[in-house]
C-alpha angles and dihedrals in degrees: 000000000000128000116290112202131196141168122244120200117200129203139167099256130221136219118261096216138023090248090062094057097093092054091043092052090048088056090050093052096041092247097312109142119249126208113264089237090061092048091051092049091053090046089052092052093050090048091056093057095039095231139340114261093200097113094045093047093047091052089050090051088052092049092051091049090049089057088060098048139063092224131068121265122217131189126216131180126211098210106024145019129340084042118204092243092052093048092049089050089051091050091053090048088052090056097254111156102176136025142190105222119205121184111213089224102085096194112077118233134161089230094053118017092027092056092047091051093051091048092053094045092049092050096043099045107164093329096088135035106227132207103188118195102222097197141334104190090131096054107131094206088055090053091048091050091056091043091051089058092044102049102069094048093043094050093045095049093043090055091046096052095036094236136073106281114237117239126213112200115202142190131182115277123234131199110284092230091061095060100042119101118253139186092277103028139050124234113290113255095217101101094046092046093049091053090046091057090049091050091050092050091049090050089057089061101056095186092053106105107157118057138139137193131223140163118244139195098036109192128250095236122107124274131049122303128210114280177208092104124223090239094056092044094050090049091052091047091051091049087053089058103262117142098174129048137171115219110204115184107209096175095066126069099194143016117287139136096295088060105029094046109018095047107020095045114014101037093039089053091045090051092047090055088053092048092254131131112224120199132175134202119235114278119252095249104141096002111158089217090056089051089051091051091050090046090056092050091047094048092050091049093048089052091052091050091050091052095047 
């Protein structure tokens, strides 16, 4: 029997109900206990947005990609169902022998992409040949997809306020200790890659002159997290005289709690208290340009598998 290839998309995962949040958080922390106050805060945030659509939207992204390819596309989640190990088992049952694996977190980090890669390799063992896409922060179709969402809002707000609207690009923060170089590891590329994506998006909007970058959604665990924070950056922008800002998260490919709560509720409220209006472009979700970017990554990976 010849090689049967597929594509596997990976995402973080999200609980389906409020009652599942404690188990979900336990998965996120690798079983380390979290204070009850933190669990209740996360439960509160999910309750305010109703539910996170991350799993549904990721599966839709997989369906759209599958329509563009001659191989099947699977979806696996690191911290919730469908778990990566279960999806890999299904792929083997389906007769898949090799897979291009794309993490739907374009910027490579040991605390995100590195964990996804280890989970896939542990589940696959010697049953699947894997071509793992380590990072695609520099993908120009990805930048154009984000720019396509940004342009209409930016032009409309700029006309409304009579000046070019400032843009604050964001990506998810990670613990500072996880990106610092150590005796046995180089510095993590995540921060540089996140800023590179922001630069590429800004370049796709030639008339955009004033933009900043910050890390959002710092965790509640101890120790410093990567900054600058959105809160500090918004405060500085307000002190510089800005009363309107667009927050454009370029580290997330679909709506979920870090967008629907952190930006649409928490940062909007924070900005309002500063006397600032905070707006956000639509998330990529089912963007055809995102599908095109994923198609390019998948095609390149399938070619590499065929040559191996």
